[in-house]
N, C-alpha and C positions, 0 to 999 in steps of 0.2 A: 503494499498500501503504500503509493508516495504521501509524505508528508509536506507540513510547509515548510517546513526547513529547505528539503531538497526543490519544494516549488520556487521559494529564494533565492536560489545559488542560478536554477536555471535563467531566472529573471536577469539575474545581474552579470551574469552570461551573455545574454542576448546585449544587455544593455554595454558590458563591455566590449563589444562587436561592435558597436557603431546603431542599434535601434533604440529609438525614442520610446520612452517610457508613454508615450500617448498615444503611438503607434498599434502599444505591447496590447493598453487598456483598449484600445478601438477591434484589437483582433482577440480581447480575453474568450470570445465562446470556443478559438480555434486550440488555444491554450488551455485550457479545460476539457474539452473530446480529447485531445492525445493524453489524458492522465485517464480516462475512464477504459476501463477494461473491455473486452471482445469477448471473451469466450466465457461463457454462462457458470463454468466453473472458479472464474478471477471472480467473475459479477458476485456470484455468493457470499465465496472468502470476503471480500474486500465490505461487501455490504455488513457484514458482520463485525468488523472488524470496525466499521465507524463509530463513534457516538451515537447513542439513543435515539438525539433528541432526532436526529433524521428521517428516520423511520416512518416511510409515509407519508414524509413530505410532499415529494416529488409529482405525483399526482395530482395533488391541488394544487399546491403553487405553482405550476406549469400548465395550469391550464389542459393537460391532456383528458380530451374527451373520444368518450368509443370503447370497447371491451380492449385490454392490455392485461400479455401475462403478467405472472408475478415477478420472472426477471426482468425485464423491462420495465417492472414500477421500480423494482431495486437499482436497476440503471438512472431511473429518475431520482432515486433519491441520492445516488452518487453523484453526480450531477450537480445537485444543489449542495454538497458537501464539499467537492475539490473547488465548487467555483466560490466558497466561503475560506477556502483555504488561498485561493486565485487571490481575491480582493485583499484579505489579510497580507501576504505575502507583499501585493503593492502599495499599501500602508505603509507598511514598515519603511520601505527603499523610498516612498518619497518625503518618509519625517526623516532619513538617515542622509537623504540628500539638500535636506532644508537644516538640518543641523547641521552641514559641511557647511554647509553658506554661512550659515551665522558667522561659525569658525571664519572660517576666511575674512567676512567684512571687517568682522572685530579686530583678526592681526592683521589685517592693512592698514 
């Protein structure tokens, strides 16, 4: 299961490779999709490992209608979980960048 720290490291690597934070945020859905497992056994395993407050949230919060099977429901819950982790990592990076700018201004 991907952790918030691993996501943050990946984002910092992308920034060091010249990507802009605003571009990364604009493509957040692509980033989050990349963390989702594809195979049913991994979806079930990761769903069981995520915090329980995400259980059964995906269907309601993402507005999916119609009939859907349990593995797809689990995948929707995982999407919300990884989306929150991604946003948490972005917020931490933004705060760190602001602190670095403030320190530069003070030392200048």
